[in-house]
N, C-alpha and C positions, 0 to 999 in steps of 0.2 A: 504493500499499499503505500502511496507517494504521499510527501509530507502534508502536501496541498489537500489531500483526500481526509487526512487525519484531522487536519485543522477544520476542514468543513463539516466531517462528523461530529467534532466537537462542538461547533457553533451549532448545528441543529439540535444537538442535545441540551445545549444551555437554554436555546430560544424556547422548546418544550418545557422545562422546567420553569421558565419564567410565566408561560402560558400556566401552568398549574397553580404557580403561586399568586398570580392576579384573579383569575378565577375562583379558586379557592378562598381566596379574602372576599371575593364579591357574595359567594355563596354562603360563607359565615356571616355576613351581615344581614343576608336576607333572613338567614334563620334566627338572628335576633328580632327582625322586623315580624316574622310569625310568631315567634313566642311573645311580644308585645300585643299582637292582635290576639292571642290566646288568652291572655291575662284579661283584656278588656272583655272577651267571651264569656271568661269565668265570672267575671264580676257583674254581668248583665245576664247569668243564668242561662247564656246561649247554648244551643245543641251542638255549635259548631266548634265547641271547645276541644274536643278529641281531635276531630279533623286536622287543625292548626296545630296541634301537639305532635301528631303522626308526622304533618308536613316539615314542621322545624326539626323534627329528629332526621329524617331521610335527608333534608338538605343540609343539614348541619354535618351528617357522616360523609356526604358527597365533598364538601367543602375541606373538612380535614383530612379526608384520604388524598385529595389533590394537594393541598399543603404538604403532605408528608413526603410526597413525590418531588417537590419541588428543589427540596435540599437548600433553600434559602437562595435560589437564584435570583441576581438583582440586576442583570444586563439582558437586553433585546435589541436586535439589529432594527434599525428605524424601518426599514420595508417590510416588517412584519408586524407593525403595528397595526396595518389595517385588518389584518387577518385576526389580530388578538380582538380589536374592537367588536368585530362582526360576532365572535365566539362569545365574548362578554355578553352582548346583548340576546343573544341566542339561548344562554345558558341560564340567564337570568330568567327569561320569559318562560321556558320550561318548567323552572322549578315555582314560579310564582303562580302557574298555572294550578298545582297539585292541590293545594288548598281548596280552591273554585270546584274542582272536579270531584274533591270528597265530600266539600259540605252541599252539592247540589244535584241531587240525584238526576235529574232530569238533563244534565248539562253531559254533552258529550265530550270525548277528547277533542274533537275540532273546536267546538263552541269554547271549551275552557281554554284553548290556545289561543283562540281569537280575541278573547276577552283578555286574556294576559298581555298579549302583544299590543291590543289597543290600549291597554293601561299603562306599560311601560313606555310605550312611544308616544304616550300622551294624546293620543288621537281621538279617544272618546266615543269612536262608535261601540254599540253594545248587541249583544244578543240577548239579553235577558229583559225580563219582563216580570211584573210584580214587585216591582223593588219597594214599593210602600210595605210590605208583608215580610222583606226579606231579611234574613237574621243579620243584625247589626255586624257581626264580626265581619262577614262578607262585603259588606257595604265599606267598613273602614279598611279592609284590606284593598278594595279596590282603588281608595283615596290615597292609600300609603303607596300603592303601585305607581300611581301617577305621581305622586309627590316627589317619588325615588328618581323617575324618570326625568322629571323635569329638572332636577340638580344634576343628573347624569348628563343632559343634553348641553348645559353648560361647560363643565368640565371638559366634555368633548369637545366642543368649540374653542377651548383654550389650547388643549394636549395635542390634538390629532388634525382637526380641518386645516389648519394652516399650511400643512404640510403638503396637502392637495391643492392650495391655490384658489380655494372656492369658497372657503369659510369667511365670515364676517370679521371674524377674530383676526384674520390676516391684517386688518387694520389698526390692531392694537399692538403690533409688534415692532422691534426695534431695528430689525436686521435692514441690509441696505437696499433690499427689493420691497420694502415694505412702506407704506403712505403715512402713517401717524405713530404717533410714540406710545410707548408701553407704561403704562401710570406706575405700577409696582416693578421692580428690579427681576422677580423671580416667579414663575407660573404658579409653585406652591403658594407663596404668599398671595397671589391674585385670585387663585382658588378659595382660598381661606376668607378671603375679604368677600368675595362673590356669594359665598355659603351664608355669611351674614347677613348679607342684605336679603338673602332668599328666605331666609328664617325671619327678619324682618317683616317682609311683607307678609308671610304666613301667619304670625302671631297678629299683626295690624288686621287683616281679614278676619281672623278667628273672633278676635276682641269685638271689632265693628258689627259684625254678623250677629254675634251674642246680642250686644246691646240693642241691634236692630229687630230682635223678636224672635230671633233662631233660638232653638236648644243647643246647648254647649256641644252635642254630639253632631248636630247639623252644621254648626258654626265651624267645628274643626274639621270635618270633612271636606264641606264647600270651600273653605278656605285653602284646605291642601291642593284642591283640583283647581281653583282660581289662580294661585300661584304657578302651578305647574301648567296653565292654560290647557288642562287636559280636558274638563268639563263632564265628567261623571258625576251625577246627580244623584241624590238617595228616592227618588221618585220618579215614577213612569212619566209625571208632566216637566220633566226636568226641572230647571230654573222657574217655571212656569208656576209651581207648586206656592211659590210667594208671591203671586200676583197682587192679592190683597195689601200687601207691604211694598208697595212701589219704589219706597227709598230703599230696601235692598237691593233692587235691580240696578239703582244708579250707584250704590256703594259696590257691587259687583262688577259694574262698568268699569270705575275705578281700578279696582284691584287688577282686573283682567289686563287694562292698560298699561300700568306700571308693569307688570309681569312681561309684556312684550316689547318694553324697552330695554336699551342695551345696559347690563347691568354692570359693566365696568365703568360706564358714565354714572352710576350711581356711587361707585367706589370713588370716583374723581370728586364727585360733590362732597363726598363726607372728608376728603383730603384738601377741602379749602377751595375748589374750582366751582363757586355756586352756580354757574351759568353753562357747565358741561353739557346736560340735556337739550337746552334751548338753542346752542351752537351748532349741534349734531343735524347735518342735512336729513338723514334717514328720520329723525324723530320729528323734524319741521314736516317732513312728508306723512308721516303717519298720522300726526294730528291732523292735517289740511283735509287726507284721504278721509278720515272718520267724521270730521264735521260736514263736509260735503255730502258725503254719501247719507248722513244720518238727517240731514236737513232737508235733503230730496226726497227721502223716503218717507218723512214726518209730512211735508206738502203734499205729496202722493196720496198718503190716507186721507187726510184731511179733504182733499178735493175731490177724491173718488170713493172714498168708504164714509165719507161724514164722520170721520172720527174727532173726537176733541182734540185740542193741540197737545195738553200734557200726556194724555194717554198715547198719541202718535209720537210725540216725542220721545218718550220713556222707552217704549218698545223698540222705536228706531235705532234709538242711542246702544240700547243692550244688544240687541241681535246684530248690529252692525261692528259693535266692539267683539262679540264673541265671535262671529265668523272671520272677521280680519286677524284677529289674534290667534285664531285656531282653537280657540278653547271649546267650543261646540256646543255651550248651554243654549236653551231656547227658552224663550219665555212664553210662545206661542208658534202656531204653525204659519211661518211667514209667508210660505209660498201660498196661502191663499188671499194674500195682499194684493195680489196682480200681478200681470205679466212683468212691469218693468221692475217689480221686486224680484222676482223668481230671477231674471237675468243678471239684476245687479248682484244678487250675492252669489251668483256663479262666478262673477269676475273677482268679487271678494273672496271667493275659495282660494284663487290662485296668488293673490297677494301676500299673504302672510304678514307677520310683526316685522321687528327690527333684527338685524344680526345681534347675536350675542344675548338673546333672551331665550326664553322657554317657547316660544310660538314656534310654529313650523311653517311650511310653504315656501313659497320662491323667494321671499323676503323682499324687503322694500329697496334694500342698498342695490340688489342686481338689476331692479328695474330702473333704478335711477342711472346706473352705470351703463345697462343697455341704450337708455335715452342719449347719454353721453356721446356713447360710439357712434349712433346714428347722426347726430349734430355733426361729429367727425368727418364722416362720411358726406353729408351735405356740404360741408365747408369745403372737402376737397372736389368735389365736383364742380364748384363755382372757381375755386381758387387752389389748380392741381400742385403748385409748388408752395403753397404755404405751410408755415410749421406750425403744427396745431399743438397747443397745450391747454390742458385743461385742469382744473382743480377740484378734488371733493371736499368741501371744507377748505382747509388751510393747505391741504398737501397734494402735492402733483400726481396726477394718474400716468401711469405708464400702459404701454400696450400689452404687456404679458396679463396684467391683471383684466384689462378688458376684454381681451382673447379669452381668459379662462371663464369670464363670466358669460361671455356669448356661448363659449362650448355647453357651460352648465345648463343654459336655459334651453338649449336645443335639446340636450339628453333628458332635461326635467320633462317636457312636453311630449318628448318622443316616448318616454316610459309611461306617461299618462296615456296615450293613444294606443299603445300595446297592449296595456292593460286593460282598457277599456274594450279593445278589440276580442281579447281573450274573454272578458266575462260575457261579452255577446253571444259566446259559445254556447253558454249555459242558458239560453234562451231568454236572458234578461232583457228587458226594453231599453231603447235608446238611453234615456233619460237616467234609468236606474245604472246602466253600465258605465255610462262617461261621467256621471256626477260621483259614482263610487269608486271608480279609479281615481278622479281627481280630489276627492276627499280622503281616500287612503294615501297616496302620495304625499299629499299636501298637509295629513295629520290633523284634520278638519273637524272630524267626526260625523255630524250627519250629512247627506247628501240633499238632494231635491227629488221629488216626485212622491207618491202615496206610499212606496215599500220603504225606503232609505231616509225619506224625508224626517223632518224636525217631529213629525208626530207618529213616526215608526221607527223599526230598528231593523238588525240585518238579521233576524234570527231564520227569516222565511228562503233567507238565499241559500242555494244548494252548496253543498261541505266543498265541494271543489272549487266555487267563487270565494267561498271564505278564506281557502288556502291562499289564493292567489291574492286576495285583499291583504292577508296578513304580511305577505311579500312586500305588497306596494308600500305599506305601512313601515316595514324596516328599511327599505329603500330610501324613503323619503325621511325618516328620523336619520339616518348615515349620511344624507345629504348624495345618496343615489352612487356617486363614484367611490367612495370607501368600500361598498359591496361590489361594485361592477368591475373592481380593477381584480378583484379575486378569479374572475372568469376569463382573465386574459392570458395566453398563453407565457407571453413575457415575464408575468408576476412569477410563475413558478419555473423558469427557465433556469435560475443561478441561486 
């Protein structure tokens, strides 16, 4: 055996051991979360107690077994980071589905997997009905999964996506190819500060919801799903269960909007830069889109549906914020508002919130950069020899970043189109197939139409369609290229 082959084999072994270590730690943490849910189940005299205990034991044993095989590995080649990320999300989803499958006898393996993936990716699509009478431990577990997924998205955005040059956190690094400054010197410090912001939003939402009239349990679970922009609610009517307390809809709109803003800018504000949020181009665009869309919908409802202005504005703001942040709450079936509302909400499904937040979708900064690229091309048609420079905020844009955004936009819409075509093979109607694909890849939650719209759910879809939708959720949550890279021969060539 050559020296090169020996080094290669040692490298592969070390990488595997590092995989075991990271996934083992994640499963150990998941087991702790299952034990916490079990404790709540015990206090509430919930029948799901034994199911969560068994799940915690299985998950903990799997985590410990992996940790024992890791031998303390601490190094990983950068190129394997994408494979590790995908395996981490798949592993957590698999073990997160276990207590759902055990606690709900009517749930098949497919449905348990769908619900777990939807929760971890903060998509918010559900196959469950009868939530009003469901064991509270199950409702809490769904909320915990979304909360865990929300912070996982932020950490991934900081640590992994910049390497693909497609994540918005690329804008918050200090290397020469990046275009804005890093607030804190090390990613670990930044992650810790962002976790504090996440905890603050979660705690603030919990307290405000409780003061607004929710029970402590409802306040806690809805706060977790609001902070994660996940959208799982404790009732079949979603957030519409609280329509008799309109101030709760306004409070939720505020918390969802805050969770859809770049968390790193909150850290900057805490460190003395008071106007960090208002100077950011994508934050300005986000606020403008929400205001324009909500006002247009409110005026449309007043003119065409004869609705009073306060009710029209309340539900317009709430549902616009819910869809654009990819949270997925619904206060009522907005597809009944009229054709204008249906089309507008379909457009908002693709928008998404800001980069570096818990929201999904295409992200506003990519749309802005695509617009800058269009302006550049129009300018060059008129002045072919002109030297075109453009700034995003205070930083200059380079062609490599604009090219990466354009490529991502193409693969994003190609993924939605391909998934919609596959779903149509299961005899789903056009609206269900198209909006199902869009909401899965965008991690939005409800689609449009009578089947998967805000008044329906995904339970009646064929099992095959559900598996494809979960793939779409994972692709969308991992920014597509993270998983797509694993299917290219070049990735495995050396």
